[in-house]
VMD Tcl script that draws the C-alpha trace (Angstrom):
set ca {
  {0.00 0.00 0.00}
  {1.19 3.55 -0.77}
  {0.65 4.82 2.78}
  {3.01 2.14 4.08}
  {5.76 3.10 1.60}
  {5.66 6.82 2.28}
  {7.30 8.10 5.47}
  {5.41 11.35 5.88}
  {3.29 12.00 8.95}
  {0.11 12.17 6.93}
  {0.91 8.86 5.29}
  {1.42 7.29 8.74}
  {-1.96 8.63 9.97}
  {-3.71 7.33 6.86}
  {-2.11 3.91 7.36}
  {-3.27 3.84 10.99}
  {-6.82 4.82 9.96}
  {-6.85 2.07 7.34}
  {-5.81 -0.53 9.92}
  {-8.45 0.71 12.33}
  {-11.05 0.45 9.58}
  {-10.07 -3.16 8.86}
  {-10.19 -3.99 12.57}
  {-13.59 -2.37 12.89}
  {-14.83 -4.21 9.82}
  {-13.60 -7.49 11.27}
  {-15.45 -6.76 14.52}
  {-18.63 -6.06 12.57}
  {-18.36 -9.34 10.67}
  {-17.78 -11.33 13.87}
  {-20.67 -9.61 15.65}
  {-22.93 -10.24 12.62}
  {-22.23 -14.00 12.79}
  {-23.04 -14.04 16.49}
  {-26.23 -12.11 15.78}
  {-27.17 -14.54 13.03}
  {-26.52 -17.47 15.35}
  {-28.64 -15.92 18.06}
  {-31.43 -15.25 15.60}
  {-31.38 -18.86 14.39}
  {-31.48 -20.13 17.96}
  {-34.36 -17.79 18.74}
  {-36.18 -18.98 15.63}
  {-35.80 -22.62 16.65}
  {-36.96 -21.79 20.15}
  {-40.04 -19.93 18.95}
  {-40.88 -22.61 16.41}
  {-41.60 -25.05 19.24}
  {-44.07 -22.60 20.74}
  {-46.02 -21.86 17.56}
  {-48.78 -24.32 18.40}
  {-49.08 -23.02 21.93}
  {-49.19 -19.41 20.77}
  {-51.78 -20.34 18.15}
  {-53.96 -22.03 20.77}
  {-53.65 -18.97 23.03}
  {-54.77 -16.67 20.21}
  {-57.75 -18.93 19.42}
  {-58.82 -18.94 23.06}
  {-58.54 -15.15 23.19}
  {-60.67 -14.85 20.05}
  {-63.34 -17.07 21.54}
  {-63.43 -14.95 24.67}
  {-63.62 -11.71 22.71}
  {-66.21 -12.92 20.16}
  {-69.88 -12.41 21.20}
  {-71.85 -15.62 22.06}
  {-74.19 -17.02 19.42}
  {-77.89 -16.69 20.11}
  {-79.63 -20.08 20.28}
  {-82.95 -20.43 18.52}
  {-85.90 -21.20 20.75}
  {-87.39 -24.62 20.08}
  {-91.10 -25.16 19.70}
  {-92.62 -27.49 22.29}
  {-91.75 -28.70 25.77}
  {-88.44 -30.24 26.71}
  {-87.51 -31.84 30.02}
  {-83.84 -31.30 30.77}
  {-82.63 -33.79 33.33}
  {-79.20 -35.30 33.67}
  {-80.52 -38.84 34.03}
  {-83.72 -40.72 34.77}
  {-84.92 -40.22 38.32}
  {-87.33 -43.16 38.31}
  {-87.63 -46.67 36.92}
  {-90.71 -48.76 36.21}
  {-91.06 -52.43 37.13}
  {-93.67 -54.33 35.06}
  {-94.95 -57.90 35.03}
  {-97.06 -59.47 32.30}
  {-98.68 -62.79 31.39}
  {-97.43 -64.99 28.55}
  {-98.64 -67.95 26.50}
  {-96.48 -71.03 25.94}
  {-98.52 -72.39 23.02}
  {-97.22 -70.83 19.82}
  {-100.34 -71.86 17.84}
  {-102.65 -69.98 20.20}
  {-100.53 -66.85 20.75}
  {-102.44 -64.70 18.23}
  {-105.74 -65.42 19.95}
  {-104.43 -65.18 23.53}
  {-104.62 -61.93 25.44}
  {-101.38 -61.21 27.36}
  {-101.75 -58.30 29.75}
  {-99.52 -56.22 31.99}
  {-100.63 -57.22 35.48}
  {-98.26 -55.16 37.64}
  {-96.75 -51.68 37.36}
  {-94.49 -50.29 40.07}
  {-92.59 -46.98 39.88}
  {-89.58 -46.59 42.14}
  {-86.46 -44.40 42.38}
  {-83.75 -45.24 39.88}
  {-81.21 -46.12 42.58}
  {-83.33 -49.01 43.90}
  {-82.08 -52.51 43.15}
  {-84.16 -54.79 40.92}
  {-83.71 -57.62 43.42}
  {-85.94 -55.78 45.91}
  {-88.85 -55.33 43.48}
  {-89.87 -58.95 42.89}
  {-91.47 -59.97 46.19}
  {-93.59 -56.77 46.46}
  {-94.84 -57.54 42.94}
  {-95.92 -61.03 44.02}
  {-97.68 -59.65 47.07}
  {-99.44 -56.97 45.01}
  {-100.73 -59.42 42.41}
  {-101.83 -61.83 45.15}
  {-103.99 -59.13 46.74}
  {-105.72 -58.61 43.37}
  {-106.16 -62.36 42.73}
  {-103.61 -62.22 39.89}
  {-100.84 -64.19 41.56}
  {-98.79 -66.11 38.97}
  {-97.84 -69.77 39.17}
  {-94.56 -69.34 37.30}
  {-92.39 -66.26 36.74}
  {-89.51 -65.88 34.31}
  {-87.12 -63.20 35.52}
  {-83.63 -61.83 34.90}
  {-80.64 -62.94 36.95}
  {-80.82 -59.75 39.07}
  {-84.23 -60.87 40.33}
  {-83.16 -64.49 40.82}
  {-81.29 -64.25 44.10}
  {-81.47 -67.15 46.51}
  {-83.49 -65.09 48.98}
  {-86.08 -64.23 46.31}
  {-86.34 -67.88 45.28}
  {-87.00 -68.93 48.87}
  {-89.65 -66.25 49.46}
  {-91.27 -66.97 46.08}
  {-91.53 -70.64 47.01}
  {-93.31 -69.71 50.24}
  {-95.77 -67.62 48.20}
  {-96.44 -70.56 45.88}
  {-94.62 -69.07 42.87}
  {-92.09 -71.00 40.80}
  {-89.32 -68.48 40.04}
  {-87.29 -69.38 36.95}
  {-84.17 -67.21 36.73}
  {-80.46 -67.82 36.09}
  {-78.02 -67.44 38.96}
  {-75.40 -64.73 39.14}
  {-71.90 -65.81 38.17}
  {-70.90 -68.97 36.34}
  {-69.34 -72.34 37.06}
  {-65.72 -72.96 36.11}
  {-65.60 -75.67 33.46}
  {-62.47 -77.31 34.86}
  {-63.62 -77.39 38.51}
  {-65.91 -79.73 40.41}
  {-68.94 -78.15 42.07}
  {-71.30 -79.30 44.80}
  {-73.80 -80.45 42.18}
  {-71.31 -83.13 41.06}
  {-71.60 -84.84 44.46}
  {-74.39 -87.31 45.18}
  {-76.77 -85.54 47.54}
  {-79.96 -86.60 49.32}
  {-83.17 -84.55 49.29}
  {-82.20 -83.04 52.66}
  {-78.89 -81.78 51.24}
  {-76.61 -84.38 52.81}
  {-73.70 -85.60 50.66}
  {-73.63 -89.38 50.20}
  {-70.57 -89.76 47.96}
  {-68.04 -87.74 45.95}
  {-67.82 -87.71 42.12}
  {-65.35 -90.64 42.33}
  {-67.85 -92.69 44.33}
  {-66.05 -92.49 47.70}
  {-68.34 -92.24 50.71}
  {-67.59 -89.73 53.49}
  {-66.29 -90.91 56.82}
  {-68.64 -88.61 58.71}
  {-70.94 -85.63 58.15}
  {-71.79 -82.81 60.52}
  {-74.30 -79.96 60.34}
  {-74.28 -76.91 62.54}
  {-77.16 -74.51 61.85}
  {-76.77 -73.80 58.12}
  {-73.20 -75.06 57.68}
  {-72.29 -78.61 56.64}
  {-68.94 -80.31 57.17}
  {-68.14 -83.57 55.36}
  {-64.96 -85.54 56.15}
  {-63.33 -87.84 53.55}
  {-60.47 -90.28 53.89}
  {-57.21 -88.38 53.28}
  {-55.56 -91.39 51.62}
  {-58.31 -91.60 49.02}
  {-58.25 -87.83 48.40}
  {-54.46 -87.73 47.97}
  {-54.62 -90.45 45.29}
  {-57.67 -88.88 43.58}
  {-57.06 -87.70 39.96}
  {-59.41 -84.72 40.55}
  {-57.51 -83.45 43.57}
  {-56.59 -80.08 42.04}
  {-60.13 -79.25 40.89}
  {-62.04 -80.71 43.84}
  {-63.48 -78.42 46.56}
  {-62.46 -80.96 49.24}
  {-59.42 -79.53 51.06}
  {-56.96 -81.17 53.46}
  {-57.37 -80.68 57.21}
  {-55.74 -81.87 60.42}
  {-57.16 -85.41 60.45}
  {-59.09 -85.76 57.19}
  {-59.96 -83.96 53.98}
  {-62.98 -81.73 54.52}
  {-65.74 -80.27 52.39}
  {-67.51 -77.30 53.96}
  {-70.59 -75.66 52.47}
  {-73.83 -73.94 53.41}
  {-77.42 -74.64 52.42}
  {-77.37 -71.57 50.17}
  {-74.25 -72.74 48.35}
  {-75.85 -76.14 47.75}
  {-79.05 -74.55 46.39}
  {-77.09 -72.28 44.04}
  {-75.00 -75.20 42.85}
  {-78.13 -77.22 42.03}
  {-79.60 -74.25 40.16}
  {-76.45 -73.83 38.08}
  {-76.55 -77.50 37.17}
  {-80.24 -77.21 36.24}
  {-79.49 -74.22 33.99}
  {-77.44 -76.49 31.72}
  {-80.38 -78.79 31.02}
  {-82.67 -78.59 27.99}
  {-85.70 -78.29 30.26}
  {-84.49 -75.01 31.74}
  {-83.56 -73.61 28.33}
  {-86.99 -74.50 26.95}
  {-88.75 -72.84 29.89}
  {-86.55 -69.74 29.98}
  {-86.69 -69.01 26.24}
  {-90.01 -67.22 26.73}
  {-88.20 -64.61 28.85}
  {-87.09 -62.79 25.66}
  {-90.67 -61.64 25.13}
  {-90.35 -59.20 28.04}
  {-87.80 -57.17 26.08}
  {-90.38 -56.75 23.32}
  {-92.91 -55.64 25.91}
  {-90.58 -52.95 27.26}
  {-89.95 -51.73 23.72}
  {-93.70 -51.67 22.99}
  {-94.36 -49.88 26.27}
  {-92.00 -47.05 25.30}
  {-92.73 -47.01 21.56}
  {-96.50 -46.75 21.90}
  {-96.70 -44.48 24.95}
  {-93.33 -42.71 25.30}
  {-92.99 -43.71 28.94}
  {-89.25 -42.96 28.91}
  {-89.90 -39.31 28.01}
  {-92.58 -38.14 30.41}
  {-93.48 -34.46 30.60}
  {-94.23 -34.51 34.31}
  {-92.15 -34.35 37.44}
  {-92.55 -35.86 40.86}
  {-93.07 -39.40 42.07}
  {-96.88 -39.34 42.20}
  {-97.24 -37.81 38.75}
  {-94.78 -40.27 37.19}
  {-96.49 -43.23 38.86}
  {-99.90 -42.04 37.63}
  {-98.67 -41.60 34.05}
  {-96.83 -44.92 33.98}
  {-99.92 -46.76 35.20}
  {-102.20 -45.09 32.64}
  {-99.76 -45.87 29.85}
  {-99.65 -49.54 30.90}
  {-103.46 -49.60 30.75}
  {-103.19 -48.10 27.28}
  {-100.88 -50.93 26.18}
  {-103.41 -53.45 27.52}
  {-106.18 -51.75 25.52}
  {-104.06 -51.91 22.36}
  {-103.44 -55.61 22.95}
  {-107.10 -56.37 23.69}
  {-108.11 -54.61 20.49}
  {-105.57 -56.56 18.45}
  {-106.71 -59.90 19.90}
  {-110.37 -59.05 19.32}
  {-109.65 -58.17 15.72}
  {-107.73 -61.42 15.22}
  {-110.59 -63.46 16.71}
  {-113.18 -61.67 14.57}
  {-111.05 -62.22 11.45}
  {-110.85 -65.93 12.27}
  {-114.60 -66.11 12.73}
  {-115.18 -64.29 9.44}
  {-112.79 -66.62 7.64}
  {-114.54 -69.60 9.21}
  {-117.92 -68.18 8.17}
  {-116.72 -67.72 4.62}
  {-115.50 -71.30 4.62}
  {-118.84 -72.57 5.94}
  {-120.82 -70.55 3.40}
  {-118.81 -72.11 0.59}
  {-119.38 -75.57 1.98}
  {-123.12 -74.96 2.36}
  {-123.29 -73.68 -1.20}
  {-121.66 -76.88 -2.43}
  {-124.05 -79.00 -0.35}
  {-127.09 -77.15 -1.72}
  {-125.76 -77.53 -5.26}
  {-125.30 -81.30 -4.87}
  {-128.69 -81.65 -3.12}
  {-130.46 -79.82 -5.96}
  {-128.92 -82.06 -8.59}
  {-129.76 -85.17 -6.57}
  {-133.35 -84.02 -6.20}
  {-133.61 -83.47 -9.94}
  {-132.15 -86.91 -10.67}
  {-134.45 -88.51 -8.09}
  {-137.51 -86.85 -9.60}
  {-136.62 -88.17 -13.03}
  {-136.03 -91.66 -11.66}
  {-139.34 -91.49 -9.81}
  {-141.20 -90.58 -13.01}
  {-139.52 -93.45 -14.81}
  {-140.47 -95.97 -12.11}
  {-144.08 -94.69 -12.08}
  {-144.39 -95.11 -15.86}
  {-142.77 -98.53 -15.68}
  {-145.18 -99.72 -12.99}
  {-148.21 -98.45 -14.90}
  {-147.11 -100.14 -18.14}
  {-146.45 -103.34 -16.21}
  {-149.94 -103.30 -14.71}
  {-151.53 -102.78 -18.10}
  {-149.56 -105.64 -19.54}
  {-150.75 -107.88 -16.68}
  {-154.43 -106.96 -17.20}
  {-154.21 -107.60 -20.96}
  {-152.67 -111.00 -20.36}
  {-155.54 -112.01 -18.09}
}
mol new
graphics top color blue
foreach p $ca { graphics top sphere $p radius 0.5 }
foreach p [lrange $ca 0 end-1] q [lrange $ca 1 end] { graphics top cylinder $p $q radius 0.2 }
display resetview
């Protein structure tokens, strides 16, 4: 550079200024890189918060925006979080499929109760109510919630045969009390392998049966058997309730129970009809008394619908039978008329024949 070659004072000052300019320029370049790096880091940092910032802005816009005016609906609407009441119903049914169209099945019991009440507590009051009105049933098909052991015992005392599955299920690989040979009094006579107990003991409602430990140890069903080892023997302990439930579970596997219980599905159709025809699940009243009154009237309405349908079916059958009889009578009259005509012609022929025969006899004499 020329300023470095010259030795004048001005040339020295210019050279110093040039160096300072280069130094300053270098500082600017270095600071610019740091600024660019900081900007890139800031950009990456803000990029992660874009979604959060966007959500914040949307929330602010929703708060600032005025609420939409809802249109008023025509009619009456009951706004309740959930049903406050439930309706228990009981109806008759017909086992003969051929006579179902001409058989009148009616709702015989309607009971409204709070929704938190258990179904198990509604069965016995229904039996007592129908008994007071001389409508007590002989057999009742109910859901498993109604078929508790206590309800079965009380129903038996009231003379009602309660058919309902038990709660829970039997393990397929395990042996239950129903697999043991039991007397009518509930005393076990032998185990599934045919071994007789050494002694039996009953204390109030609990039974204790002792088996020979040597036989139980060598038994192939030892792991699945309810008989457990004790101090002196192997013991089986059970209550009367457990024995009754075990017998019911065994009975549920039979074809007889399945054939009897298959009519239970008709109650679901009744509940659907009850709501579809009357709208009982969407009442426009409040309060226990009002709901009970409406539910009862709607059940009466269902009975009227059913009675009308059965009457129409019976009248249609009678009309069809009458049409069939009229056709048969018409055929009988038609055949009778032709027979009378044929008989009259035969009668005339016989009369002429007899007269001619008499004349021939007189002439011969």
